VOBA-1610 file (N, C-alpha, C; in pm, whole numbers, padded with zeros to 5 digits, always signed):
BEGIN
Met+09447+10210+13274Met+09415+10071+13298Met+09513+09982+13224Thr+09557+09875+13288Thr+09643+09776+13224Thr+09569+09643+13223Ile+09560+09582+13106Ile+09490+09455+13094Ile+09590+09344+13073Gln+09576+09237+13146Gln+09661+09121+13128Gln+09574+09002+13089Trp+09598+08952+12970Trp+09523+08835+12923Trp+09616+08754+12836Phe+09668+08648+12892Phe+09774+08573+12824Phe+09757+08424+12856Pro+09656+08357+12794Pro+09633+08215+12821Pro+09760+08132+12805Gly+09768+08025+12882Gly+09888+07942+12885Gly+09933+07892+12750His+09838+07860+12661His+09878+07807+12531His+09952+07909+12447Met+09938+08039+12482Met+10006+08142+12404Met+10156+08140+12429Val+10197+08103+12549Val+10340+08089+12577Val+10397+07978+12490Glu+10322+07869+12483Glu+10364+07756+12400Glu+10371+07797+12253Thr+10277+07880+12210Thr+10274+07925+12071Thr+10395+08011+12038Glu+10435+08099+12130Glu+10553+08181+12106Glu+10675+08093+12079Asn+10693+07991+12160Asn+10806+07900+12143Asn+10796+07825+12011Leu+10673+07787+11976Leu+10649+07717+11850Leu+10686+07804+11731Leu+10644+07929+11736Leu+10671+08020+11624Leu+10819+08048+11607Lys+10889+08063+11717Lys+11032+08088+11710Lys+11105+07976+11636Lys+11062+07853+11659Lys+11125+07738+11594Lys+11080+07724+11449Ala+10952+07752+11425Ala+10896+07728+11291Ala+10931+07834+11189Ile+10954+07957+11235Ile+10973+08068+11142Ile+11094+08047+11051Ser+11196+07977+11099Ser+11317+07957+11019Ser+11292+07861+10902Lys+11181+07787+10907Lys+11155+07685+10806Lys+11058+07731+10697Val+11002+07852+10712Val+10905+07897+10613Val+10968+08000+10519Asp+10901+08021+10406Asp+10953+08113+10304Asp+10897+08254+10320Val+10768+08264+10349Val+10703+08395+10362Val+10603+08391+10477Val+10565+08511+10522Val+10472+08522+10635Val+10356+08615+10598Leu+10235+08567+10623Leu+10116+08649+10611Leu+10078+08694+10752Glu+10094+08822+10780Glu+10055+08874+10911Glu+09913+08928+10899Ile+09819+08860+10963Ile+09679+08898+10951Ile+09643+09001+11058Leu+09599+09118+11012Leu+09554+09224+11100Leu+09405+09246+11081Asp+09342+09308+11178Asp+09201+09345+11164Asp+09197+09482+11097Ala+09132+09491+10982Ala+09129+09616+10907Ala+09066+09730+10986Arg+08987+09697+11088Arg+08924+09801+11170Arg+09021+09858+11273Leu+09130+09785+11299Leu+09229+09829+11398Leu+09368+09778+11360Pro+09421+09825+11247Pro+09549+09773+11196Pro+09667+09789+11291Gln+09669+09897+11366Gln+09782+09919+11457Gln+09763+09841+11586Ala+09646+09848+11644Ala+09620+09779+11771Ala+09628+09628+11756Ser+09598+09575+11639Ser+09599+09430+11620Ser+09734+09377+11573Ala+09835+09463+11570Ala+09971+09421+11531Ala+10050+09381+11655Asn+10089+09255+11664Asn+10165+09205+11778Asn+10313+09238+11758Pro+10374+09316+11849Pro+10516+09351+11835Pro+10609+09229+11832Phe+10562+09116+11887Phe+10642+08994+11887Phe+10671+08947+11744Val+10575+08972+11654Val+10590+08930+11514Val+10709+09002+11450Asn+10730+09127+11485Asn+10845+09201+11429Asn+10977+09136+11466Lys+10984+09082+11586Lys+11108+09022+11634Lys+11141+08892+11561Ile+11039+08811+11533Ile+11067+08679+11476Ile+11066+08676+11324Cys+11022+08784+11261Cys+11010+08784+11114Cys+11109+08878+11045Lys+11214+08916+11112Lys+11308+09013+11056Lys+11370+08968+10925Asp+11395+08839+10911Asp+11466+08789+10793Asp+11373+08723+10691Lys+11243+08742+10707Lys+11147+08681+10616Lys+11063+08787+10547Phe+11023+08759+10422Phe+10931+08851+10357Phe+10796+08839+10426Arg+10740+08955+10460Arg+10613+08955+10533Arg+10516+09053+10467Leu+10391+09012+10460Leu+10285+09097+10406Leu+10182+09122+10514Lys+10151+09249+10539Lys+10044+09282+10632Lys+09911+09272+10558Val+09825+09184+10606Val+09695+09162+10543Val+09586+09221+10632Leu+09526+09330+10586Leu+09419+09393+10663Leu+09290+09322+10629Asn+09257+09223+10713Asn+09141+09138+10691Asn+09014+09203+10749Lys+08900+09148+10712Lys+08769+09199+10756Lys+08745+09339+10701Ser+08795+09364+10581Ser+08778+09496+10521Ser+08631+09526+10493Asp+08548+09421+10487Asp+08405+09441+10464Asp+08335+09499+10586Leu+08402+09493+10703Leu+08345+09550+10826Leu+08402+09688+10857Ala+08514+09722+10793Ala+08585+09846+10825Ala+08538+09963+10740Asp+08560+10082+10790Asp+08534+10206+10719Asp+08629+10209+10598Ser+08575+10208+10478Ser+08657+10197+10358Ser+08754+10315+10343Glu+08712+10434+10384Glu+08800+10551+10374Glu+08919+10538+10469Gln+08893+10485+10588Gln+09002+10466+10684Gln+09096+10354+10640Thr+09040+10249+10581Thr+09124+10140+10530Thr+09218+10193+10421Lys+09164+10277+10334Lys+09247+10340+10231Lys+09358+10422+10295Ser+09325+10496+10400Ser+09424+10578+10469Ser+09533+10493+10533Trp+09493+10379+10587Trp+09591+10289+10649Trp+09686+10230+10544Leu+09633+10193+10430Leu+09718+10139+10324Leu+09818+10244+10277Glu+09773+10368+10268Glu+09863+10477+10230Glu+09969+10500+10338Tyr+09928+10484+10463Tyr+10021+10500+10574Tyr+10131+10395+10567Phe+10092+10268+10549Phe+10192+10161+10542Phe+10282+10177+10420Glu+10226+10222+10310Glu+10307+10243+10189Glu+10411+10352+10213Ala+10372+10456+10287Ala+10465+10566+10316Ala+10577+10522+10409Gln+10551+10420+10491Gln+10653+10370+10583Gln+10766+10298+10509Lys+10732+10244+10392Lys+10830+10175+10306Lys+10905+10063+10379Glu+10836+09994+10466Glu+10898+09884+10540Glu+10833+09751+10503Ile+10706+09736+10541Ile+10635+09611+10515Ile+10512+09641+10430Pro+10497+09578+10314Pro+10381+09605+10229Pro+10251+09560+10295Ala+10140+09620+10253Ala+10010+09588+10312Ala+09903+09588+10204Ile+09805+09499+10220Ile+09687+09498+10134Ile+09566+09473+10222Ser+09448+09505+10171Ser+09325+09480+10246Ser+09242+09375+10173Ile+09179+09287+10251Ile+09096+09182+10191Ile+08977+09149+10281Cys+08884+09078+10223Cys+08780+09009+10299Cys+08815+08862+10289Gly+08856+08802+10400Gly+08911+08667+10398Gly+08820+08558+10347Ser+08691+08583+10342Ser+08598+08481+10293Ser+08584+08485+10141Gln+08645+08586+10077Gln+08640+08597+09931Gln+08763+08530+09871Lys+08741+08426+09792Lys+08850+08345+09739Lys+08950+08426+09659Ser+08902+08512+09571Ser+08993+08590+09486Ser+09082+08681+09569Gln+09027+08737+09677Gln+09104+08827+09761Gln+09204+08751+09848Ala+09161+08637+09901Ala+09253+08556+09982Ala+09370+08508+09898Tyr+09343+08462+09777Tyr+09450+08417+09688Tyr+09535+08534+09639Gly+09474+08652+09632Gly+09551+08769+09593Gly+09661+08798+09693Ala+09628+08782+09824Ala+09729+08802+09929Ala+09837+08695+09922Leu+09794+08570+09905Leu+09890+08460+09898Leu+09983+08476+09778Asn+09928+08504+09662Asn+10010+08516+09541Asn+10105+08635+09547Tyr+10063+08741+09614Tyr+10151+08857+09631Tyr+10278+08813+09704Cys+10258+08734+09811Cys+10372+08685+09888Cys+10461+08593+09805Leu+10397+08499+09738Leu+10473+08399+09663Leu+10553+08463+09550Gly+10503+08575+09499Gly+10574+08645+09393Gly+10703+08710+09441Lys+10723+08715+09572Lys+10842+08780+09628Lys+10952+08681+09665Val+10928+08552+09642Val+11031+08452+09675Val+11065+08370+09551Lys+11187+08318+09550Lys+11230+08234+09439Lys+11165+08097+09451Ser+11104+08054+09342Ser+11036+07925+09345Ser+11134+07813+09310Asn+11116+07704+09380Asn+11199+07585+09358Asn+11106+07464+09350Arg+11090+07412+09229Arg+10994+07303+09211Arg+11032+07177+09285Ala+11156+07169+09331Ala+11201+07048+09400Ala+11144+07040+09542Arg+11096+07151+09595Arg+11039+07146+09730Arg+10918+07239+09739Lys+10840+07217+09843Lys+10719+07296+09862Lys+10753+07435+09916Leu+10675+07532+09872Leu+10685+07665+09931Leu+10604+07666+10060Lys+10661+07721+10165Lys+10595+07719+10295Lys+10556+07860+10337Val+10429+07874+10371Val+10372+08003+10409Val+10318+07993+10551Met+10354+08089+10636Met+10303+08090+10772Met+10204+08205+10790Val+10093+08175+10854Val+09991+08275+10884Val+09997+08306+11033Val+10021+08432+11068Val+10032+08471+11209Val+09942+08591+11237Gly+09914+08613+11364Gly+09833+08727+11404Gly+09772+08707+11540Ile+09710+08810+11593Ile+09648+08800+11725Ile+09514+08727+11711Pro+09450+08692+11821Pro+09322+08622+11814Pro+09213+08701+11740Asn+09128+08627+11673Asn+09005+08680+11614Asn+09026+08779+11500Thr+09136+08765+11426Thr+09156+08850+11309Thr+09113+08779+11180Gly+09072+08652+11191Gly+09022+08581+11074Gly+09123+08493+11004Lys+09226+08451+11077Lys+09330+08367+11015Lys+09271+08236+10964Ser+09190+08170+11046Ser+09134+08041+11006Ser+09035+08055+10891Thr+08964+08165+10886Thr+08873+08190+10774Thr+08950+08198+10643Ile+09062+08267+10645Ile+09145+08279+10526Ile+09197+08142+10483Leu+09242+08063+10580Leu+09292+07930+10549Leu+09183+07843+10485Asn+09063+07847+10542Asn+08952+07769+10487Asn+08919+07814+10345Thr+08926+07943+10321Thr+08897+07996+10188Thr+09002+07947+10087Leu+09127+07950+10126Leu+09234+07904+10037Leu+09223+07755+10009Ala+09184+07679+10110Ala+09174+07534+10095Ala+09047+07493+10022Gly+08948+07581+10019Gly+08822+07549+09953Gly+08733+07459+10034Lys+08763+07444+10161Lys+08680+07364+10251Lys+08713+07401+10395Arg+08627+07356+10486Arg+08650+07390+10625Arg+08749+07292+10688Ile+08867+07343+10714Ile+08969+07260+10778Ile+09016+07318+10910Ala+08973+07441+10939Ala+09012+07507+11064Ala+08888+07565+11129Lys+08881+07558+11260Lys+08768+07613+11333Lys+08768+07764+11322Thr+08649+07821+11310Thr+08635+07965+11307Thr+08528+08006+11407Gly+08527+08132+11444Gly+08426+08181+11537Gly+08461+08320+11586Asn+08368+08378+11662Asn+08389+08513+11714Asn+08447+08513+11854Val+08492+08397+11900Val+08556+08387+12030Val+08706+08382+12010Pro+08783+08469+12078Pro+08928+08470+12056Pro+08995+08342+12099Ala+09105+08311+12031Ala+09188+08194+12064Ala+09119+08062+12037Ile+09046+08054+11923Ile+08982+07928+11884Ile+09087+07827+11841Thr+09183+07871+11758Thr+09289+07782+11713Thr+09389+07764+11826Arg+09417+07638+11864Arg+09505+07613+11978Arg+09638+07550+11938His+09646+07494+11818His+09769+07427+11776His+09800+07464+11631Gln+09926+07454+11595Gln+09965+07481+11457Gln+09902+07378+11365Gln+09846+07425+11253Gln+09784+07336+11156Gln+09848+07357+11020Arg+09882+07246+10955Arg+09944+07255+10822Arg+09845+07205+10718Thr+09836+07279+10608Thr+09747+07243+10499Thr+09822+07250+10368Ser+09805+07148+10285Ser+09868+07147+10153Ser+09771+07204+10051Leu+09818+07306+09978Leu+09738+07367+09873Leu+09792+07323+09737Lys+09725+07366+09633Lys+09770+07335+09498Lys+09902+07408+09470Asn+09967+07367+09363Asn+10092+07429+09318Asn+10206+07413+09418Asn+10203+07300+09491Asn+10315+07264+09579Asn+10337+07367+09691Ile+10229+07403+09759Ile+10234+07502+09866Ile+10182+07442+09996Asp+10256+07463+10103Asp+10209+07429+10237Asp+10184+07559+10313Ile+10070+07567+10378Ile+10039+07686+10455Ile+10012+07646+10600Tyr+10069+07722+10693Tyr+10060+07690+10835Tyr+09975+07795+10905Asp+09871+07748+10973Asp+09785+07834+11053Asp+09829+07820+11198Thr+09855+07930+11265Thr+09905+07925+11402Thr+09803+07988+11498Pro+09806+07949+11625Pro+09715+08010+11723Pro+09741+08159+11736Gly+09636+08233+11759Gly+09651+08377+11779Gly+09721+08406+11910Ile+09817+08496+11908Ile+09889+08529+12031Ile+09887+08679+12057Leu+09866+08713+12183Leu+09876+08851+12229Leu+10003+08866+12310Trp+10045+08988+12332Trp+10160+09011+12418Trp+10110+09010+12563Pro+10197+08978+12660Pro+10153+08956+12799Pro+10078+09071+12863Val+10122+09195+12842Val+10057+09309+12907Val+10023+09414+12802Ile+09895+09449+12793Ile+09850+09555+12703Ile+09847+09682+12785Glu+09944+09769+12762Glu+09971+09878+12855Glu+09881+10001+12838Thr+09851+10040+12716Thr+09773+10163+12700Thr+09623+10133+12708Glu+09553+10219+12775Glu+09409+10202+12792Glu+09336+10202+12659Gln+09375+10293+12569Gln+09309+10304+12440Gln+09320+10174+12361Lys+09440+10118+12354Lys+09460+09994+12279Lys+09384+09878+12342Ala+09381+09874+12475Ala+09309+09768+12544Ala+09160+09773+12510Tyr+09103+09893+12512Tyr+08961+09908+12480Tyr+08932+09871+12335Ile+09020+09912+12245Ile+09001+09881+12103Ile+09001+09730+12082Leu+09099+09661+12140Leu+09107+09516+12126Leu+08986+09447+12188Ala+08943+09496+12303Ala+08829+09435+12370Ala+08700+09457+12291Ala+08681+09579+12240Ala+08560+09610+12164Ala+08551+09529+12035Ser+08665+09500+11974Ser+08667+09423+11849Ser+08648+09274+11872Gly+08672+09228+11996Gly+08658+09085+12027Gly+08788+09010+12030Ala+08901+09082+12023Ala+09032+09015+12023Ala+09070+08966+12162Ile+09019+09033+12265Ile+09045+08994+12403Ile+08921+08927+12458Ser+08939+08824+12536Ser+08826+08756+12598Ser+08743+08853+12681Asp+08612+08840+12672Asp+08524+08930+12746Asp+08539+08917+12897Thr+08600+08808+12941Thr+08620+08789+13085Thr+08734+08875+13138Ala+08813+08933+13049Ala+08930+09010+13090Ala+08900+09157+13112Ile+08781+09202+13074Ile+08746+09343+13088Ile+08596+09354+13109Asp+08554+09451+13184Asp+08413+09469+13215Asp+08336+09518+13093Tyr+08220+09457+13067Tyr+08139+09494+12951Tyr+08094+09640+12959Asn+08072+09688+13080Asn+08033+09829+13094Asn+08141+09920+13037Asp+08267+09889+13069Asp+08377+09970+13019Asp+08384+09966+12867Ile+08370+09846+12811Ile+08376+09832+12665Ile+08261+09909+12600Gly+08141+09892+12658Gly+08023+09957+12602Gly+08035+10108+12601Phe+08084+10165+12710Phe+08097+10311+12718Phe+08204+10361+12622Phe+08312+10283+12606Phe+08415+10320+12510Phe+08357+10321+12368Ala+08285+10214+12333Ala+08226+10203+12199Ala+08122+10312+12175Ala+08042+10341+12276Ala+07939+10445+12262Ala+08003+10581+12234Asn+08109+10611+12305Asn+08180+10737+12284Asn+08239+10746+12144Leu+08297+10634+12097Leu+08354+10629+11962Leu+08248+10655+11856Leu+08133+10591+11871Leu+08026+10604+11773Leu+07969+10746+11771Ile+07951+10805+11887Ile+07897+10941+11894Ile+07991+11040+11826Lys+08119+11025+11849Lys+08217+11121+11798Lys+08251+11099+11650Arg+08261+10972+11608Arg+08311+10945+11474Arg+08206+10895+11374Tyr+08101+10833+11424Tyr+08002+10777+11332Tyr+07859+10810+11376Pro+07830+10939+11396Pro+07695+10976+11441Pro+07585+10940+11342Glu+07614+10952+11212Glu+07512+10922+11110Glu+07475+10774+11113Leu+07576+10687+11121Leu+07548+10543+11127Leu+07471+10508+11254Leu+07506+10574+11362Leu+07439+10550+11489Leu+07291+10585+11480Met+07260+10699+11422Met+07121+10743+11410Met+07043+10655+11313Gln+07111+10607+11208Gln+07044+10519+11112Gln+07010+10384+11173Arg+07102+10330+11253Arg+07080+10198+11312Arg+06973+10200+11419Tyr+06977+10302+11504Tyr+06883+10308+11616Tyr+06779+10416+11588Ser+06671+10375+11523Ser+06566+10470+11482Ser+06496+10534+11601Phe+06509+10474+11719Phe+06444+10532+11837Phe+06518+10657+11887Leu+06636+10683+11832Leu+06709+10804+11868Leu+06656+10921+11786Lys+06595+11016+11852Lys+06541+11133+11782Lys+06650+11240+11762Thr+06744+11246+11855Thr+06858+11337+11843Thr+06982+11260+11885Leu+07097+11308+11844Leu+07222+11242+11880Leu+07243+11256+12031Pro+07265+11144+12101Pro+07289+11150+12246Pro+07408+11240+12278Lys+07400+11314+12387Lys+07506+11409+12423Lys+07630+11340+12476Asp+07615+11218+12530Asp+07729+11146+12584Asp+07702+10996+12583Glu+07805+10918+12616Glu+07793+10772+12610Glu+07693+10716+12710Leu+07681+10777+12826Leu+07585+10732+12926Leu+07443+10741+12873Thr+07411+10853+12810Thr+07278+10872+12753Thr+07250+10768+12645Leu+07348+10740+12560Leu+07329+10642+12454Leu+07304+10502+12512Ile+07383+10462+12608Ile+07365+10330+12668Ile+07228+10320+12734Glu+07184+10426+12798Glu+07052+10425+12864Glu+06940+10412+12762Lys+06952+10483+12651Lys+06848+10477+12548Lys+06843+10338+12485Ile+06959+10278+12463Ile+06963+10142+12409Ile+06902+10046+12510Gly+06933+10065+12638Gly+06879+09980+12743Gly+06727+09984+12748Tyr+06670+10103+12741Tyr+06524+10116+12743Tyr+06462+10054+12619Ala+06520+10083+12502Ala+06463+10036+12376Ala+06468+09884+12363Lys+06571+09822+12417Lys+06588+09677+12402Lys+06545+09599+12527Gly+06486+09668+12623Gly+06434+09599+12740Gly+06541+09547+12833Cys+06655+09614+12835Cys+06764+09572+12925Cys+06742+09640+13061Leu+06644+09589+13134Leu+06601+09653+13258Leu+06604+09557+13376Lys+06626+09613+13492Lys+06614+09538+13617Lys+06477+09568+13676Lys+06449+09512+13789Lys+06321+09538+13855Lys+06307+09686+13883Gly+06185+09734+13863Gly+06160+09876+13887Gly+06196+09962+13768Gly+06227+09899+13654Gly+06258+09974+13533Gly+06395+10039+13533Ile+06485+09988+13619Ile+06621+10042+13627Ile+06706+09982+13514Ile+06785+10066+13451Ile+06869+10021+13339Ile+06971+09918+13386Asn+06980+09809+13311Asn+07086+09711+13332Asn+07198+09747+13235Tyr+07294+09825+13283Tyr+07399+09878+13198Tyr+07486+09767+13136Gln+07500+09658+13210Gln+07578+09545+13158Gln+07513+09489+13032Lys+07384+09459+13040Lys+07314+09401+12925Lys+07301+09500+12809Ala+07280+09627+12842Ala+07270+09729+12737Ala+07403+09743+12664Ser+07512+09737+12740Ser+07646+09744+12679Ser+07673+09622+12592Glu+07632+09505+12640Glu+07649+09382+12562Glu+07574+09392+12430Ala+07453+09446+12433Ala+07372+09459+12312Ala+07442+09548+12210Leu+07499+09658+12256Leu+07569+09750+12166Leu+07694+09684+12108Ile+07772+09617+12190Ile+07897+09554+12144Ile+07868+09443+12044Arg+07766+09363+12069Arg+07732+09254+11975Arg+07702+09310+11837Glu+07624+09417+11831Glu+07588+09476+11703Glu+07709+09541+11636Leu+07793+09602+11717Leu+07914+09666+11663Leu+08006+09563+11600Arg+08031+09453+11671Arg+08122+09349+11621Arg+08067+09282+11496Ala+07936+09267+11489Ala+07873+09199+11376Ala+07859+09288+11253Gly+07892+09416+11267Gly+07881+09507+11154Gly+07741+09559+11130Lys+07650+09537+11226Lys+07512+09578+11206Lys+07493+09730+11215Ile+07585+09798+11281Ile+07576+09944+11290Ile+07632+10009+11164Gly+07716+09935+11094Gly+07776+09986+10971Gly+07924+09956+10967Arg+07988+10004+10865Arg+08133+09982+10849Arg+08208+10083+10933Ile+08273+10032+11036Ile+08336+10118+11136Ile+08480+10078+11158Ser+08568+10177+11171Ser+08707+10154+11207Ser+08730+10211+11347Phe+08803+10136+11428Phe+08826+10177+11566Phe+08942+10276+11580Glu+09025+10285+11477Glu+09139+10376+11486Glu+09173+10431+11348Lys+09235+10548+11348Lys+09280+10615+11227Lys+09431+10633+11233Pro+09498+10646+11119Pro+09643+10669+11122Pro+09682+10791+11204Glu+09599+10896+11199Glu+09632+11017+11275Glu+09626+10996+11425Asp+09559+10889+11469Asp+09557+10858+11612Asp+09696+10826+11664Leu+09783+10779+11576Leu+09919+10743+11618Leu+09994+10866+11668Asp+09975+10979+11601Asp+10041+11103+11644Asp+09991+11145+11781His+09861+11127+11804His+09803+11162+11934His+09857+11072+12043Asp+09873+10943+12011Asp+09925+10847+12107Asp+10069+10884+12148His+10150+10923+12048His+10289+10961+12076His+10295+11085+12164Glu+10206+11182+12138Glu+10202+11303+12218Glu+10164+11272+12362Thr+10067+11179+12378Thr+10023+11140+12512Thr+10135+11074+12589Glu+10210+10985+12520Glu+10320+10915+12585Glu+10429+11014+12629Asn+10457+11114+12545Asn+10562+11211+12575Asn+10524+11303+12691Asn+10391+11328+12701Asn+10344+11412+12810Asn+10328+11331+12938
//
């Protein structure tokens, strides 16, 4: 499956970033800690070649802590771009990411240091900005592409920070990456069928997080044998039924995805570093 979701304002944002990047000192690339690879926009690599960049694995409070640790070790082994994990709503952690960046550039008191925040939709860029500013200055939410225009905020210590709209690349080619992005909420729900997302998420939970699944859904007496069985059991338990007691798979899938995105099922990561080797093997075959 190939998913295409590229709102018009994203084209404008690409052009904006190309012009703005030359004027900033450092770049905070915000990734979703639950999907560090899938949430990395290859466009950012092209425009940030000559700037110090820090990969910030945000939403670490929602991610599997063991997998987040593995991802940080993976990025460290790459020896290219440093990475840290944070919860963007925690002031000490947000400032930890900012100060790490600022420590890598020469300070000049005669002018402001300029920091750009980039990333795909729904990775928590605006939340981080609000935390750094100590007040709500940017819209936040669980709907992708909330920020539509570049926003500049002046912080203490002569720092300007720029929040930019989240941008995706025009065509998401691999099915696995498309499902991961959709399940996390980075892609608009109108771009992919909820049934597809729900079945993907159900399969992930059964295979990788069976204990969390059983703990969350007490009506499960045994681990479901497949994703269809899990969706059906959730549908019955939550009353997602059509006339005649027939399962409404759309609503049952929506119920599962909402809980998954909100962290109600537990701390879950959608991908592991070792998945990259599997992806390369699939591409070669």
